[in-house]
N, C-alpha and C positions, 0 to 999 in steps of 0.2 A: 019123736026126735027130741032129745034133751037140749036145753038151752046151753049156750056157750058162755062161760064166765070169763070175762076179760080182766086180767090182772091190772090193778091200779099201779101206775108208775110211782116212783118215789116222789117226784116233783108234784104229781097230782095229789098224792096222799098229804103232803105238807101244805099244799095250797088249799085243800079242803079244810084243814085245821085252821088256817089263817082266815078263811071265809067265815068259819064258825065263830072265830074270836074277833071279828071286825068291830070297830068302835066308831061311832058317829062323832067326828071332830069338826063338822061343818060349823059355820057361824050360828046356825040355828040349833046346835046341840043343846039338850037340856042341861048338860054339865056346866055350860057357860053361865047359866042362871045363878049358880052358886057364888059367882064373883061378888055380887053386892053384899051377900051375907059375910063373906070373908073380909071385905073392905070394912064393914062395920066392926068386926072383932079387932082388926088391926088399929083402927082409929080409937076405939074404946080403951084398948089395953096398952098401946104403944105410943100414944101422943099425937100431936098435931103436925108432925113433920112427914106424914105419909104423902107421897106424891101420886102413886098409882098402884093398882093391883091388876096383874094380867097373867093369863095362862102361860105356862112354859112346860118344859120337860117332855115326857113321852107323848102327852096329849097333843102338843103342838108339833112334835117331830113326826107324828104319824106312826109311832112305834108302840102304842098302847094296845093291850089285849083285854077282851071283855072279862076273862076269868080273873084278871088282876086289875080290874078297872079302878083307876084313880085319876085325879086331875091335880096337877101342881099349879100353885099360884105364887108368883114372885110378888112380895110386898116391898115395893121400892120406896125407901126413905131418903129424904133430902141429904145431900152432903153437909148441909148446915146443921143437921141434927146433933145436939150435944150428947146424945145417948150412944155409947159404944154398941157395936152390933151384938155382942154377947148379952148385953143387958136388954136389947130389943127382943132377942130370942127368949130370954127368961121371962120377960114381962108378958109376952104372948103366951108362953106355956102356962105360966101361973094364972093368967086371966082366963084361959080356956078351962083350966082345971077348976077354978072357982065357980065356973058356970056348970060344972058337972058333966063336961063333954069328954072326959077321959082322954086327954091328949097323950101322944106317944112321941118320944124323942127319936128322930131319924138322923141320917147323916148330916144334912144341912137344913132340915125342915122340922116343923111340928106337924104331926099327923093326927087326924081325927076323922070321925064319921059324921057326915052331914047328909041327912035325907037318904040314908042308905048307901052313900057314895064315900069311898076313901079319898080324903082331901089332904094334900100336903101343902102347908104354907111355909114359904121360904122367906124369912125376913132378911133384907139386904139393904145396906147403905150405899147409895150411889157415890161413885168416886168423884164425879163432876157432872154438872147439868148437861154438858155436851157429850157425855160418854155413857155407854151402856154397861160399863164395868161396875160391878157391885162387890162390896165386901160382905162375905157370908161367914157364918159361924160353923166350924167343923166340930160336931159334937164328939166324934170318935177320937179326934186328936186334941181337943181342947184348945183350939186356936182359930184365928180367922184366916181367910184367904180371899184374894181378889180374883174374880173371873167374870166372864161375859156369857150369861145364859142364853141371850139372844143369838150370839154367834154360835153357840153349841147347837141350837136348833137349826140354824142355816147350814152349818157344816154337815149335820146328819142328813138333812134333806138332800143336799147337793151330792153327798157320797153315794146315794142310791142303794143303800144296804138295809133299808127298812124291813124287808121281808125276812132277811137272815136274822136281824136283831130280834124281831118278834118271835121267830121260832126258838131262838136261844133263850129268850125270856120265859116262854112257856115251859121249855125243858127245865130251866132253873127253878121256876115256881112249882112245877109238879114234883120235883125232888126236894124242895125246901132248902136249896143251897143259899148260903149267904154270899151274894155276888152283886154288889151295888151296880145299878143300871148304867151309870156313866162309865164305870170301869168295864162293864160288859160291852158297851158300845165301842169303846176304844180298842178293846181286844178283837172284836169283829173286824174293825177297820184295819188293824195290823195284820190279821190273818188273811184278809182278802185283798191286800193292797194291789196285787198284780193279777187278780182273778177276774174273769169276765162276769158281767151281770147276766141274770136270766137262768143260770143253772143252779136252782135253789138247793136241791138235795146235795149236790156235789159241793156247793159252797159251804153249807152247814157242816158237812162232813170234814171239810178242810179247817173250819173253825174249831171243831172238836179235836182235830189232830194238833192244832196250835195250842189249845188249852192243855192237852196231854203232855206236850213236849216243851215248847218255848215259854209258855205263859208264866210258870212259877218264878223264873229268874229274871224275866224281862220287865223293866220299869215301864209304867204307863204314865205319860205326862199330859197335863191339860194343854191342848194346843194354844190356848189363849194366854196361859201363864205357866212357863216351864218350872217355876218354883213350886207349883201345885202338883206334887207327885201323887197322882190318883191311886196308884197301886199300893200306897201306904194305907189305904182304907182297909186292906186285909193284911194281917200278919202272915208269916210262913204257914201256920196251921190252916188258915183260911184259904190261902192260895193252893195248898196241897189238897184240900177238900174239893176244890174245883177241878184240879188235875185228876184226882181219883174218879170223880163222877164222869169226866170226859173219857177216861180210860175204860170205864165200865160200859159207857155208851158205845164206844167203838168196838167193843167185844161182842156186842149184840148181833143177832142174826137178821133182825128185821127192824124197820123204822117204827113199827107198832110197839116194839119193846123199848124204844128210846123216848118216844113222845106220843101222847094220845090226845 
């Protein structure tokens, strides 16, 4: 008698991918050991007003994936620093370049490889010692912006959409789409505002529907600072590329054709 093959549900298929892509973000994670080296770079290249270095971004939010593994560090500089944030950014970039580390300019960070790990260093000047608001340099737009990365972490965790965000990031990365992570996170939140948790495949499908229809024309604002229009990170061609990718995904017959 032949064996019976039980079909894998859509939710199980996606959760198996998430399990494969799991990242250790515990306090004992080896990635955290890079913090001391990053602090040394920032002190050497950006001066004595460095207050602290600490992890932020997807690593702290629990939305990182092993295939795109990276860790973000916020380099927090004193509000008394006389150096404008764009000069801090350029000093860090130039210093890393002088060390032969081949830095790359990202949206608000300087990216490099350290011990085989993609590291993003975000230079920020603290607004006040009693506040977590930092002024960051937006490389795409050539201007600074004030925001609170710690609040972004807390908001993402409390929203409970980490699994959906991780699936959409894997989809984005496998297609090579230019879709900044914070913009992606805000889009997932907008698409699932009234959706229940737990129905992973259905929720991802609804996010793709949102990206195909409402996304191109809908602004995405930083919840911490409404003057920071996050959707400006992509121009109309970039937003249309995301829309077309979502449209193609929703025309697929199986999840294995959308994400692997």
